[in-house]
mmCIF file of the N, C-alpha and C atoms, coordinates in Angstrom:
data_MODEL
# 
_entry.id   MODEL 
# 
loop_
_atom_site.group_PDB 
_atom_site.id 
_atom_site.type_symbol 
_atom_site.label_atom_id 
_atom_site.label_alt_id 
_atom_site.label_comp_id 
_atom_site.label_asym_id 
_atom_site.label_entity_id 
_atom_site.label_seq_id 
_atom_site.pdbx_PDB_ins_code 
_atom_site.Cartn_x 
_atom_site.Cartn_y 
_atom_site.Cartn_z 
_atom_site.occupancy 
_atom_site.B_iso_or_equiv 
_atom_site.pdbx_formal_charge 
_atom_site.auth_seq_id 
_atom_site.auth_comp_id 
_atom_site.auth_asym_id 
_atom_site.auth_atom_id 
_atom_site.pdbx_PDB_model_num 
ATOM 1   N N  . UNK A 1 1  ? -3.142  14.835  -27.922 1.00 0.00 ? 1  UNK A N  1 
ATOM 2   C CA . UNK A 1 1  ? -4.504  14.445  -27.642 1.00 0.00 ? 1  UNK A CA 1 
ATOM 3   C C  . UNK A 1 1  ? -4.683  14.319  -26.133 1.00 0.00 ? 1  UNK A C  1 
ATOM 4   N N  . UNK A 1 2  ? -5.584  15.075  -25.597 1.00 0.00 ? 2  UNK A N  1 
ATOM 5   C CA . UNK A 1 2  ? -5.836  15.090  -24.164 1.00 0.00 ? 2  UNK A CA 1 
ATOM 6   C C  . UNK A 1 2  ? -6.923  14.081  -23.828 1.00 0.00 ? 2  UNK A C  1 
ATOM 7   N N  . UNK A 1 3  ? -6.615  13.148  -22.932 1.00 0.00 ? 3  UNK A N  1 
ATOM 8   C CA . UNK A 1 3  ? -7.588  12.149  -22.509 1.00 0.00 ? 3  UNK A CA 1 
ATOM 9   C C  . UNK A 1 3  ? -8.137  12.538  -21.149 1.00 0.00 ? 3  UNK A C  1 
ATOM 10  N N  . UNK A 1 4  ? -9.439  12.545  -21.045 1.00 0.00 ? 4  UNK A N  1 
ATOM 11  C CA . UNK A 1 4  ? -10.067 12.850  -19.762 1.00 0.00 ? 4  UNK A CA 1 
ATOM 12  C C  . UNK A 1 4  ? -10.283 11.558  -18.989 1.00 0.00 ? 4  UNK A C  1 
ATOM 13  N N  . UNK A 1 5  ? -10.032 11.613  -17.708 1.00 0.00 ? 5  UNK A N  1 
ATOM 14  C CA . UNK A 1 5  ? -10.283 10.462  -16.843 1.00 0.00 ? 5  UNK A CA 1 
ATOM 15  C C  . UNK A 1 5  ? -11.770 10.445  -16.507 1.00 0.00 ? 5  UNK A C  1 
ATOM 16  N N  . UNK A 1 6  ? -12.451 9.410   -16.896 1.00 0.00 ? 6  UNK A N  1 
ATOM 17  C CA . UNK A 1 6  ? -13.867 9.283   -16.590 1.00 0.00 ? 6  UNK A CA 1 
ATOM 18  C C  . UNK A 1 6  ? -14.046 8.207   -15.531 1.00 0.00 ? 6  UNK A C  1 
ATOM 19  N N  . UNK A 1 7  ? -15.212 8.196   -14.922 1.00 0.00 ? 7  UNK A N  1 
ATOM 20  C CA . UNK A 1 7  ? -15.489 7.162   -13.931 1.00 0.00 ? 7  UNK A CA 1 
ATOM 21  C C  . UNK A 1 7  ? -15.423 5.773   -14.557 1.00 0.00 ? 7  UNK A C  1 
ATOM 22  N N  . UNK A 1 8  ? -15.902 5.681   -15.786 1.00 0.00 ? 8  UNK A N  1 
ATOM 23  C CA . UNK A 1 8  ? -15.898 4.385   -16.463 1.00 0.00 ? 8  UNK A CA 1 
ATOM 24  C C  . UNK A 1 8  ? -14.470 3.877   -16.679 1.00 0.00 ? 8  UNK A C  1 
ATOM 25  N N  . UNK A 1 9  ? -13.566 4.753   -17.132 1.00 0.00 ? 9  UNK A N  1 
ATOM 26  C CA . UNK A 1 9  ? -12.165 4.353   -17.336 1.00 0.00 ? 9  UNK A CA 1 
ATOM 27  C C  . UNK A 1 9  ? -11.496 4.016   -16.005 1.00 0.00 ? 9  UNK A C  1 
ATOM 28  N N  . UNK A 1 10 ? -11.793 4.809   -14.984 1.00 0.00 ? 10 UNK A N  1 
ATOM 29  C CA . UNK A 1 10 ? -11.204 4.562   -13.670 1.00 0.00 ? 10 UNK A CA 1 
ATOM 30  C C  . UNK A 1 10 ? -11.643 3.195   -13.133 1.00 0.00 ? 10 UNK A C  1 
ATOM 31  N N  . UNK A 1 11 ? -12.941 2.907   -13.229 1.00 0.00 ? 11 UNK A N  1 
ATOM 32  C CA . UNK A 1 11 ? -13.444 1.625   -12.740 1.00 0.00 ? 11 UNK A CA 1 
ATOM 33  C C  . UNK A 1 11 ? -12.918 0.461   -13.567 1.00 0.00 ? 11 UNK A C  1 
ATOM 34  N N  . UNK A 1 12 ? -12.723 0.681   -14.855 1.00 0.00 ? 12 UNK A N  1 
ATOM 35  C CA . UNK A 1 12 ? -12.156 -0.365  -15.704 1.00 0.00 ? 12 UNK A CA 1 
ATOM 36  C C  . UNK A 1 12 ? -10.730 -0.690  -15.260 1.00 0.00 ? 12 UNK A C  1 
ATOM 37  N N  . UNK A 1 13 ? -9.927  0.349   -15.019 1.00 0.00 ? 13 UNK A N  1 
ATOM 38  C CA . UNK A 1 13 ? -8.547  0.144   -14.577 1.00 0.00 ? 13 UNK A CA 1 
ATOM 39  C C  . UNK A 1 13 ? -8.511  -0.511  -13.195 1.00 0.00 ? 13 UNK A C  1 
ATOM 40  N N  . UNK A 1 14 ? -9.414  -0.089  -12.315 1.00 0.00 ? 14 UNK A N  1 
ATOM 41  C CA . UNK A 1 14 ? -9.464  -0.645  -10.970 1.00 0.00 ? 14 UNK A CA 1 
ATOM 42  C C  . UNK A 1 14 ? -9.870  -2.118  -10.999 1.00 0.00 ? 14 UNK A C  1 
ATOM 43  N N  . UNK A 1 15 ? -10.847 -2.450  -11.812 1.00 0.00 ? 15 UNK A N  1 
ATOM 44  C CA . UNK A 1 15 ? -11.276 -3.845  -11.884 1.00 0.00 ? 15 UNK A CA 1 
ATOM 45  C C  . UNK A 1 15 ? -10.215 -4.723  -12.538 1.00 0.00 ? 15 UNK A C  1 
ATOM 46  N N  . UNK A 1 16 ? -9.482  -4.174  -13.499 1.00 0.00 ? 16 UNK A N  1 
ATOM 47  C CA . UNK A 1 16 ? -8.390  -4.925  -14.117 1.00 0.00 ? 16 UNK A CA 1 
ATOM 48  C C  . UNK A 1 16 ? -7.305  -5.219  -13.087 1.00 0.00 ? 16 UNK A C  1 
ATOM 49  N N  . UNK A 1 17 ? -6.957  -4.220  -12.285 1.00 0.00 ? 17 UNK A N  1 
ATOM 50  C CA . UNK A 1 17 ? -5.950  -4.422  -11.251 1.00 0.00 ? 17 UNK A CA 1 
ATOM 51  C C  . UNK A 1 17 ? -6.427  -5.449  -10.228 1.00 0.00 ? 17 UNK A C  1 
ATOM 52  N N  . UNK A 1 18 ? -7.701  -5.409  -9.886  1.00 0.00 ? 18 UNK A N  1 
ATOM 53  C CA . UNK A 1 18 ? -8.245  -6.382  -8.951  1.00 0.00 ? 18 UNK A CA 1 
ATOM 54  C C  . UNK A 1 18 ? -8.223  -7.793  -9.513  1.00 0.00 ? 18 UNK A C  1 
ATOM 55  N N  . UNK A 1 19 ? -8.544  -7.907  -10.810 1.00 0.00 ? 19 UNK A N  1 
ATOM 56  C CA . UNK A 1 19 ? -8.539  -9.227  -11.442 1.00 0.00 ? 19 UNK A CA 1 
ATOM 57  C C  . UNK A 1 19 ? -7.135  -9.812  -11.486 1.00 0.00 ? 19 UNK A C  1 
ATOM 58  N N  . UNK A 1 20 ? -6.152  -8.974  -11.746 1.00 0.00 ? 20 UNK A N  1 
ATOM 59  C CA . UNK A 1 20 ? -4.769  -9.446  -11.781 1.00 0.00 ? 20 UNK A CA 1 
ATOM 60  C C  . UNK A 1 20 ? -4.337  -9.913  -10.397 1.00 0.00 ? 20 UNK A C  1 
ATOM 61  N N  . UNK A 1 21 ? -4.742  -9.180  -9.360  1.00 0.00 ? 21 UNK A N  1 
ATOM 62  C CA . UNK A 1 21 ? -4.340  -9.584  -8.011  1.00 0.00 ? 21 UNK A CA 1 
ATOM 63  C C  . UNK A 1 21 ? -5.034  -10.878 -7.585  1.00 0.00 ? 21 UNK A C  1 
ATOM 64  N N  . UNK A 1 22 ? -6.267  -11.081 -8.011  1.00 0.00 ? 22 UNK A N  1 
ATOM 65  C CA . UNK A 1 22 ? -6.991  -12.307 -7.664  1.00 0.00 ? 22 UNK A CA 1 
ATOM 66  C C  . UNK A 1 22 ? -6.460  -13.494 -8.459  1.00 0.00 ? 22 UNK A C  1 
ATOM 67  N N  . UNK A 1 23 ? -6.214  -13.260 -9.753  1.00 0.00 ? 23 UNK A N  1 
ATOM 68  C CA . UNK A 1 23 ? -5.744  -14.333 -10.625 1.00 0.00 ? 23 UNK A CA 1 
ATOM 69  C C  . UNK A 1 23 ? -4.311  -14.738 -10.290 1.00 0.00 ? 23 UNK A C  1 
ATOM 70  N N  . UNK A 1 24 ? -3.580  -13.834 -9.678  1.00 0.00 ? 24 UNK A N  1 
ATOM 71  C CA . UNK A 1 24 ? -2.203  -14.144 -9.290  1.00 0.00 ? 24 UNK A CA 1 
ATOM 72  C C  . UNK A 1 24 ? -1.216  -13.810 -10.390 1.00 0.00 ? 24 UNK A C  1 
ATOM 73  N N  . UNK A 1 25 ? -0.746  -12.607 -10.369 1.00 0.00 ? 25 UNK A N  1 
ATOM 74  C CA . UNK A 1 25 ? 0.282   -12.190 -11.316 1.00 0.00 ? 25 UNK A CA 1 
ATOM 75  C C  . UNK A 1 25 ? 1.576   -12.925 -10.977 1.00 0.00 ? 25 UNK A C  1 
ATOM 76  N N  . UNK A 1 26 ? 2.414   -13.169 -11.964 1.00 0.00 ? 26 UNK A N  1 
ATOM 77  C CA . UNK A 1 26 ? 3.675   -13.850 -11.667 1.00 0.00 ? 26 UNK A CA 1 
ATOM 78  C C  . UNK A 1 26 ? 4.506   -13.032 -10.680 1.00 0.00 ? 26 UNK A C  1 
ATOM 79  N N  . UNK A 1 27 ? 5.043   -13.715 -9.696  1.00 0.00 ? 27 UNK A N  1 
ATOM 80  C CA . UNK A 1 27 ? 5.819   -13.037 -8.668  1.00 0.00 ? 27 UNK A CA 1 
ATOM 81  C C  . UNK A 1 27 ? 7.244   -12.842 -9.144  1.00 0.00 ? 27 UNK A C  1 
ATOM 82  N N  . UNK A 1 28 ? 7.698   -11.610 -9.049  1.00 0.00 ? 28 UNK A N  1 
ATOM 83  C CA . UNK A 1 28 ? 9.051   -11.279 -9.459  1.00 0.00 ? 28 UNK A CA 1 
ATOM 84  C C  . UNK A 1 28 ? 9.889   -11.126 -8.202  1.00 0.00 ? 28 UNK A C  1 
ATOM 85  N N  . UNK A 1 29 ? 10.918  -11.906 -8.101  1.00 0.00 ? 29 UNK A N  1 
ATOM 86  C CA . UNK A 1 29 ? 11.792  -11.842 -6.942  1.00 0.00 ? 29 UNK A CA 1 
ATOM 87  C C  . UNK A 1 29 ? 13.064  -11.093 -7.319  1.00 0.00 ? 29 UNK A C  1 
ATOM 88  N N  . UNK A 1 30 ? 13.310  -10.016 -6.633  1.00 0.00 ? 30 UNK A N  1 
ATOM 89  C CA . UNK A 1 30 ? 14.506  -9.235  -6.899  1.00 0.00 ? 30 UNK A CA 1 
ATOM 90  C C  . UNK A 1 30 ? 15.704  -9.922  -6.257  1.00 0.00 ? 30 UNK A C  1 
ATOM 91  N N  . UNK A 1 31 ? 16.804  -9.911  -6.965  1.00 0.00 ? 31 UNK A N  1 
ATOM 92  C CA . UNK A 1 31 ? 18.023  -10.500 -6.427  1.00 0.00 ? 31 UNK A CA 1 
ATOM 93  C C  . UNK A 1 31 ? 18.651  -9.483  -5.485  1.00 0.00 ? 31 UNK A C  1 
ATOM 94  N N  . UNK A 1 32 ? 18.669  -9.812  -4.226  1.00 0.00 ? 32 UNK A N  1 
ATOM 95  C CA . UNK A 1 32 ? 19.238  -8.895  -3.252  1.00 0.00 ? 32 UNK A CA 1 
ATOM 96  C C  . UNK A 1 32 ? 19.399  -9.583  -1.920  1.00 0.00 ? 32 UNK A C  1 
ATOM 97  N N  . UNK A 1 33 ? 20.046  -8.882  -1.031  1.00 0.00 ? 33 UNK A N  1 
ATOM 98  C CA . UNK A 1 33 ? 20.276  -9.429  0.294   1.00 0.00 ? 33 UNK A CA 1 
ATOM 99  C C  . UNK A 1 33 ? 19.034  -9.267  1.155   1.00 0.00 ? 33 UNK A C  1 
ATOM 100 N N  . UNK A 1 34 ? 19.001  -9.990  2.249   1.00 0.00 ? 34 UNK A N  1 
ATOM 101 C CA . UNK A 1 34 ? 17.888  -9.884  3.187   1.00 0.00 ? 34 UNK A CA 1 
ATOM 102 C C  . UNK A 1 34 ? 17.884  -8.496  3.825   1.00 0.00 ? 34 UNK A C  1 
ATOM 103 N N  . UNK A 1 35 ? 16.722  -8.077  4.267   1.00 0.00 ? 35 UNK A N  1 
ATOM 104 C CA . UNK A 1 35 ? 16.605  -6.771  4.907   1.00 0.00 ? 35 UNK A CA 1 
ATOM 105 C C  . UNK A 1 35 ? 17.354  -6.743  6.232   1.00 0.00 ? 35 UNK A C  1 
ATOM 106 N N  . UNK A 1 36 ? 17.868  -5.581  6.555   1.00 0.00 ? 36 UNK A N  1 
ATOM 107 C CA . UNK A 1 36 ? 18.548  -5.423  7.838   1.00 0.00 ? 36 UNK A CA 1 
ATOM 108 C C  . UNK A 1 36 ? 17.536  -5.470  8.983   1.00 0.00 ? 36 UNK A C  1 
ATOM 109 N N  . UNK A 1 37 ? 16.357  -4.920  8.735   1.00 0.00 ? 37 UNK A N  1 
ATOM 110 C CA . UNK A 1 37 ? 15.274  -4.976  9.716   1.00 0.00 ? 37 UNK A CA 1 
ATOM 111 C C  . UNK A 1 37 ? 13.997  -5.383  8.992   1.00 0.00 ? 37 UNK A C  1 
ATOM 112 N N  . UNK A 1 38 ? 13.121  -6.075  9.693   1.00 0.00 ? 38 UNK A N  1 
ATOM 113 C CA . UNK A 1 38 ? 11.879  -6.525  9.073   1.00 0.00 ? 38 UNK A CA 1 
ATOM 114 C C  . UNK A 1 38 ? 10.664  -5.895  9.732   1.00 0.00 ? 38 UNK A C  1 
ATOM 115 N N  . UNK A 1 39 ? 10.886  -4.885  10.573  1.00 0.00 ? 39 UNK A N  1 
ATOM 116 C CA . UNK A 1 39 ? 9.783   -4.222  11.268  1.00 0.00 ? 39 UNK A CA 1 
ATOM 117 C C  . UNK A 1 39 ? 9.675   -2.777  10.806  1.00 0.00 ? 39 UNK A C  1 
ATOM 118 N N  . UNK A 1 40 ? 8.434   -2.298  10.723  1.00 0.00 ? 40 UNK A N  1 
ATOM 119 C CA . UNK A 1 40 ? 8.192   -0.902  10.382  1.00 0.00 ? 40 UNK A CA 1 
ATOM 120 C C  . UNK A 1 40 ? 6.961   -0.437  11.154  1.00 0.00 ? 40 UNK A C  1 
ATOM 121 N N  . UNK A 1 41 ? 7.019   0.797   11.657  1.00 0.00 ? 41 UNK A N  1 
ATOM 122 C CA . UNK A 1 41 ? 5.887   1.389   12.364  1.00 0.00 ? 41 UNK A CA 1 
ATOM 123 C C  . UNK A 1 41 ? 5.399   2.578   11.574  1.00 0.00 ? 41 UNK A C  1 
ATOM 124 N N  . UNK A 1 42 ? 4.098   2.629   11.335  1.00 0.00 ? 42 UNK A N  1 
ATOM 125 C CA . UNK A 1 42 ? 3.479   3.722   10.600  1.00 0.00 ? 42 UNK A CA 1 
ATOM 126 C C  . UNK A 1 42 ? 2.518   4.463   11.521  1.00 0.00 ? 42 UNK A C  1 
ATOM 127 N N  . UNK A 1 43 ? 2.367   5.761   11.308  1.00 0.00 ? 43 UNK A N  1 
ATOM 128 C CA . UNK A 1 43 ? 1.508   6.582   12.161  1.00 0.00 ? 43 UNK A CA 1 
ATOM 129 C C  . UNK A 1 43 ? 0.055   6.415   11.737  1.00 0.00 ? 43 UNK A C  1 
ATOM 130 N N  . UNK A 1 44 ? -0.809  6.173   12.708  1.00 0.00 ? 44 UNK A N  1 
ATOM 131 C CA . UNK A 1 44 ? -2.241  6.101   12.475  1.00 0.00 ? 44 UNK A CA 1 
ATOM 132 C C  . UNK A 1 44 ? -2.874  7.287   13.188  1.00 0.00 ? 44 UNK A C  1 
ATOM 133 N N  . UNK A 1 45 ? -3.196  8.335   12.434  1.00 0.00 ? 45 UNK A N  1 
ATOM 134 C CA . UNK A 1 45 ? -3.783  9.520   13.048  1.00 0.00 ? 45 UNK A CA 1 
ATOM 135 C C  . UNK A 1 45 ? -5.299  9.571   12.859  1.00 0.00 ? 45 UNK A C  1 
ATOM 136 N N  . UNK A 1 46 ? -5.917  8.436   12.591  1.00 0.00 ? 46 UNK A N  1 
ATOM 137 C CA . UNK A 1 46 ? -7.367  8.254   12.451  1.00 0.00 ? 46 UNK A CA 1 
ATOM 138 C C  . UNK A 1 46 ? -7.998  9.163   11.411  1.00 0.00 ? 46 UNK A C  1 
ATOM 139 N N  . UNK A 1 47 ? -7.270  9.500   10.394  1.00 0.00 ? 47 UNK A N  1 
ATOM 140 C CA . UNK A 1 47 ? -7.850  10.262  9.288   1.00 0.00 ? 47 UNK A CA 1 
ATOM 141 C C  . UNK A 1 47 ? -7.801  9.417   8.027   1.00 0.00 ? 47 UNK A C  1 
ATOM 142 N N  . UNK A 1 48 ? -8.435  9.879   6.994   1.00 0.00 ? 48 UNK A N  1 
ATOM 143 C CA . UNK A 1 48 ? -8.452  9.120   5.740   1.00 0.00 ? 48 UNK A CA 1 
ATOM 144 C C  . UNK A 1 48 ? -7.101  9.213   5.022   1.00 0.00 ? 48 UNK A C  1 
ATOM 145 N N  . UNK A 1 49 ? -6.246  10.088  5.474   1.00 0.00 ? 49 UNK A N  1 
ATOM 146 C CA . UNK A 1 49 ? -4.943  10.276  4.824   1.00 0.00 ? 49 UNK A CA 1 
ATOM 147 C C  . UNK A 1 49 ? -4.028  9.063   4.975   1.00 0.00 ? 49 UNK A C  1 
ATOM 148 N N  . UNK A 1 50 ? -4.370  8.134   5.841   1.00 0.00 ? 50 UNK A N  1 
ATOM 149 C CA . UNK A 1 50 ? -3.525  6.952   6.009   1.00 0.00 ? 50 UNK A CA 1 
ATOM 150 C C  . UNK A 1 50 ? -3.955  5.806   5.104   1.00 0.00 ? 50 UNK A C  1 
ATOM 151 N N  . UNK A 1 51 ? -4.961  6.032   4.280   1.00 0.00 ? 51 UNK A N  1 
ATOM 152 C CA . UNK A 1 51 ? -5.431  4.983   3.368   1.00 0.00 ? 51 UNK A CA 1 
ATOM 153 C C  . UNK A 1 51 ? -4.307  4.427   2.505   1.00 0.00 ? 51 UNK A C  1 
ATOM 154 N N  . UNK A 1 52 ? -3.401  5.249   1.971   1.00 0.00 ? 52 UNK A N  1 
ATOM 155 C CA . UNK A 1 52 ? -2.301  4.685   1.182   1.00 0.00 ? 52 UNK A CA 1 
ATOM 156 C C  . UNK A 1 52 ? -1.389  3.759   1.991   1.00 0.00 ? 52 UNK A C  1 
ATOM 157 N N  . UNK A 1 53 ? -1.273  4.011   3.295   1.00 0.00 ? 53 UNK A N  1 
ATOM 158 C CA . UNK A 1 53 ? -0.452  3.117   4.124   1.00 0.00 ? 53 UNK A CA 1 
ATOM 159 C C  . UNK A 1 53 ? -1.065  1.729   4.182   1.00 0.00 ? 53 UNK A C  1 
ATOM 160 N N  . UNK A 1 54 ? -2.377  1.662   4.308   1.00 0.00 ? 54 UNK A N  1 
ATOM 161 C CA . UNK A 1 54 ? -3.041  0.360   4.320   1.00 0.00 ? 54 UNK A CA 1 
ATOM 162 C C  . UNK A 1 54 ? -2.914  -0.320  2.958   1.00 0.00 ? 54 UNK A C  1 
ATOM 163 N N  . UNK A 1 55 ? -2.963  0.445   1.901   1.00 0.00 ? 55 UNK A N  1 
ATOM 164 C CA . UNK A 1 55 ? -2.818  -0.123  0.563   1.00 0.00 ? 55 UNK A CA 1 
ATOM 165 C C  . UNK A 1 55 ? -1.390  -0.638  0.353   1.00 0.00 ? 55 UNK A C  1 
ATOM 166 N N  . UNK A 1 56 ? -0.425  0.038   0.953   1.00 0.00 ? 56 UNK A N  1 
ATOM 167 C CA . UNK A 1 56 ? 0.980   -0.342  0.775   1.00 0.00 ? 56 UNK A CA 1 
ATOM 168 C C  . UNK A 1 56 ? 1.395   -1.514  1.663   1.00 0.00 ? 56 UNK A C  1 
ATOM 169 N N  . UNK A 1 57 ? 0.539   -1.895  2.598   1.00 0.00 ? 57 UNK A N  1 
ATOM 170 C CA . UNK A 1 57 ? 0.910   -2.962  3.535   1.00 0.00 ? 57 UNK A CA 1 
ATOM 171 C C  . UNK A 1 57 ? 1.270   -4.251  2.799   1.00 0.00 ? 57 UNK A C  1 
ATOM 172 N N  . UNK A 1 58 ? 0.500   -4.619  1.800   1.00 0.00 ? 58 UNK A N  1 
ATOM 173 C CA . UNK A 1 58 ? 0.793   -5.843  1.047   1.00 0.00 ? 58 UNK A CA 1 
ATOM 174 C C  . UNK A 1 58 ? 2.131   -5.725  0.320   1.00 0.00 ? 58 UNK A C  1 
ATOM 175 N N  . UNK A 1 59 ? 2.420   -4.544  -0.210  1.00 0.00 ? 59 UNK A N  1 
ATOM 176 C CA . UNK A 1 59 ? 3.705   -4.338  -0.892  1.00 0.00 ? 59 UNK A CA 1 
ATOM 177 C C  . UNK A 1 59 ? 4.869   -4.443  0.089   1.00 0.00 ? 59 UNK A C  1 
ATOM 178 N N  . UNK A 1 60 ? 4.669   -3.962  1.303   1.00 0.00 ? 60 UNK A N  1 
ATOM 179 C CA . UNK A 1 60 ? 5.716   -4.079  2.313   1.00 0.00 ? 60 UNK A CA 1 
ATOM 180 C C  . UNK A 1 60 ? 5.963   -5.542  2.667   1.00 0.00 ? 60 UNK A C  1 
ATOM 181 N N  . UNK A 1 61 ? 4.899   -6.329  2.733   1.00 0.00 ? 61 UNK A N  1 
ATOM 182 C CA . UNK A 1 61 ? 5.067   -7.766  2.998   1.00 0.00 ? 61 UNK A CA 1 
ATOM 183 C C  . UNK A 1 61 ? 5.861   -8.428  1.881   1.00 0.00 ? 61 UNK A C  1 
ATOM 184 N N  . UNK A 1 62 ? 5.582   -8.057  0.643   1.00 0.00 ? 62 UNK A N  1 
ATOM 185 C CA . UNK A 1 62 ? 6.306   -8.626  -0.500  1.00 0.00 ? 62 UNK A CA 1 
ATOM 186 C C  . UNK A 1 62 ? 7.780   -8.258  -0.442  1.00 0.00 ? 62 UNK A C  1 
ATOM 187 N N  . UNK A 1 63 ? 8.080   -7.066  0.044   1.00 0.00 ? 63 UNK A N  1 
ATOM 188 C CA . UNK A 1 63 ? 9.468   -6.620  0.135   1.00 0.00 ? 63 UNK A CA 1 
ATOM 189 C C  . UNK A 1 63 ? 10.219  -7.267  1.290   1.00 0.00 ? 63 UNK A C  1 
ATOM 190 N N  . UNK A 1 64 ? 9.512   -7.956  2.190   1.00 0.00 ? 64 UNK A N  1 
ATOM 191 C CA . UNK A 1 64 ? 10.194  -8.667  3.254   1.00 0.00 ? 64 UNK A CA 1 
ATOM 192 C C  . UNK A 1 64 ? 9.897   -8.181  4.653   1.00 0.00 ? 64 UNK A C  1 
ATOM 193 N N  . UNK A 1 65 ? 9.077   -7.148  4.794   1.00 0.00 ? 65 UNK A N  1 
ATOM 194 C CA . UNK A 1 65 ? 8.711   -6.673  6.124   1.00 0.00 ? 65 UNK A CA 1 
ATOM 195 C C  . UNK A 1 65 ? 7.672   -7.619  6.711   1.00 0.00 ? 65 UNK A C  1 
ATOM 196 N N  . UNK A 1 66 ? 7.937   -8.125  7.903   1.00 0.00 ? 66 UNK A N  1 
ATOM 197 C CA . UNK A 1 66 ? 7.023   -9.073  8.520   1.00 0.00 ? 66 UNK A CA 1 
ATOM 198 C C  . UNK A 1 66 ? 6.268   -8.471  9.698   1.00 0.00 ? 66 UNK A C  1 
ATOM 199 N N  . UNK A 1 67 ? 6.790   -7.412  10.289  1.00 0.00 ? 67 UNK A N  1 
ATOM 200 C CA . UNK A 1 67 ? 6.164   -6.791  11.452  1.00 0.00 ? 67 UNK A CA 1 
ATOM 201 C C  . UNK A 1 67 ? 5.778   -5.360  11.095  1.00 0.00 ? 67 UNK A C  1 
ATOM 202 N N  . UNK A 1 68 ? 4.532   -5.162  10.661  1.00 0.00 ? 68 UNK A N  1 
ATOM 203 C CA . UNK A 1 68 ? 4.036   -3.837  10.281  1.00 0.00 ? 68 UNK A CA 1 
ATOM 204 C C  . UNK A 1 68 ? 3.021   -3.424  11.329  1.00 0.00 ? 68 UNK A C  1 
ATOM 205 N N  . UNK A 1 69 ? 3.308   -2.330  12.021  1.00 0.00 ? 69 UNK A N  1 
ATOM 206 C CA . UNK A 1 69 ? 2.440   -1.861  13.100  1.00 0.00 ? 69 UNK A CA 1 
ATOM 207 C C  . UNK A 1 69 ? 1.959   -0.452  12.811  1.00 0.00 ? 69 UNK A C  1 
ATOM 208 N N  . UNK A 1 70 ? 0.721   -0.194  13.203  1.00 0.00 ? 70 UNK A N  1 
ATOM 209 C CA . UNK A 1 70 ? 0.133   1.138   13.092  1.00 0.00 ? 70 UNK A CA 1 
ATOM 210 C C  . UNK A 1 70 ? 0.024   1.703   14.500  1.00 0.00 ? 70 UNK A C  1 
ATOM 211 N N  . UNK A 1 71 ? 0.769   2.763   14.766  1.00 0.00 ? 71 UNK A N  1 
ATOM 212 C CA . UNK A 1 71 ? 0.824   3.360   16.097  1.00 0.00 ? 71 UNK A CA 1 
ATOM 213 C C  . UNK A 1 71 ? 0.015   4.659   16.110  1.00 0.00 ? 71 UNK A C  1 
ATOM 214 N N  . UNK A 1 72 ? -0.609  4.941   17.243  1.00 0.00 ? 72 UNK A N  1 
ATOM 215 C CA . UNK A 1 72 ? -1.370  6.170   17.405  1.00 0.00 ? 72 UNK A CA 1 
ATOM 216 C C  . UNK A 1 72 ? -0.423  7.365   17.360  1.00 0.00 ? 72 UNK A C  1 
ATOM 217 N N  . UNK A 1 73 ? -0.888  8.436   16.719  1.00 0.00 ? 73 UNK A N  1 
ATOM 218 C CA . UNK A 1 73 ? -0.082  9.657   16.651  1.00 0.00 ? 73 UNK A CA 1 
ATOM 219 C C  . UNK A 1 73 ? -0.053  10.302  18.022  1.00 0.00 ? 73 UNK A C  1 
ATOM 220 N N  . UNK A 1 74 ? 1.111   10.659  18.469  1.00 0.00 ? 74 UNK A N  1 
ATOM 221 C CA . UNK A 1 74 ? 1.249   11.270  19.778  1.00 0.00 ? 74 UNK A CA 1 
ATOM 222 C C  . UNK A 1 74 ? 1.757   12.693  19.668  1.00 0.00 ? 74 UNK A C  1 
ATOM 223 N N  . UNK A 1 75 ? 1.481   13.479  20.685  1.00 0.00 ? 75 UNK A N  1 
ATOM 224 C CA . UNK A 1 75 ? 2.005   14.833  20.753  1.00 0.00 ? 75 UNK A CA 1 
ATOM 225 C C  . UNK A 1 75 ? 1.251   15.850  19.929  1.00 0.00 ? 75 UNK A C  1 
ATOM 226 N N  . UNK A 1 76 ? 0.104   15.499  19.379  1.00 0.00 ? 76 UNK A N  1 
ATOM 227 C CA . UNK A 1 76 ? -0.651  16.450  18.592  1.00 0.00 ? 76 UNK A CA 1 
ATOM 228 C C  . UNK A 1 76 ? -1.710  17.080  19.466  1.00 0.00 ? 76 UNK A C  1 
ATOM 229 N N  . UNK A 1 77 ? -1.780  18.416  19.429  1.00 0.00 ? 77 UNK A N  1 
ATOM 230 C CA . UNK A 1 77 ? -2.796  19.098  20.213  1.00 0.00 ? 77 UNK A CA 1 
ATOM 231 C C  . UNK A 1 77 ? -3.997  19.387  19.319  1.00 0.00 ? 77 UNK A C  1 
ATOM 232 N N  . UNK A 1 78 ? -5.157  19.219  19.839  1.00 0.00 ? 78 UNK A N  1 
ATOM 233 C CA . UNK A 1 78 ? -6.369  19.376  19.051  1.00 0.00 ? 78 UNK A CA 1 
ATOM 234 C C  . UNK A 1 78 ? -6.976  20.750  19.102  1.00 0.00 ? 78 UNK A C  1 
ATOM 235 N N  . UNK A 1 79 ? -6.266  21.767  19.552  1.00 0.00 ? 79 UNK A N  1 
ATOM 236 C CA . UNK A 1 79 ? -6.997  23.003  19.591  1.00 0.00 ? 79 UNK A CA 1 
ATOM 237 C C  . UNK A 1 79 ? -6.179  24.171  19.677  1.00 0.00 ? 79 UNK A C  1 
# 
């Protein structure tokens, strides 16, 4: 059975995920050692393609990264 993704289903899933994040899902702590480094630099090339990096920022904080920086892309020629 093939299910089509509709706007209604997408918005339902998105609102459910938002409600869980607001309500506070139980935090699962993985048993492991501390990170060797807590800093990460991500490229910000001023396009919409970096949207997932902004979405992942909270996940990086949960994993233990405390210094997350967005650096301008260098060395790219525009023409």
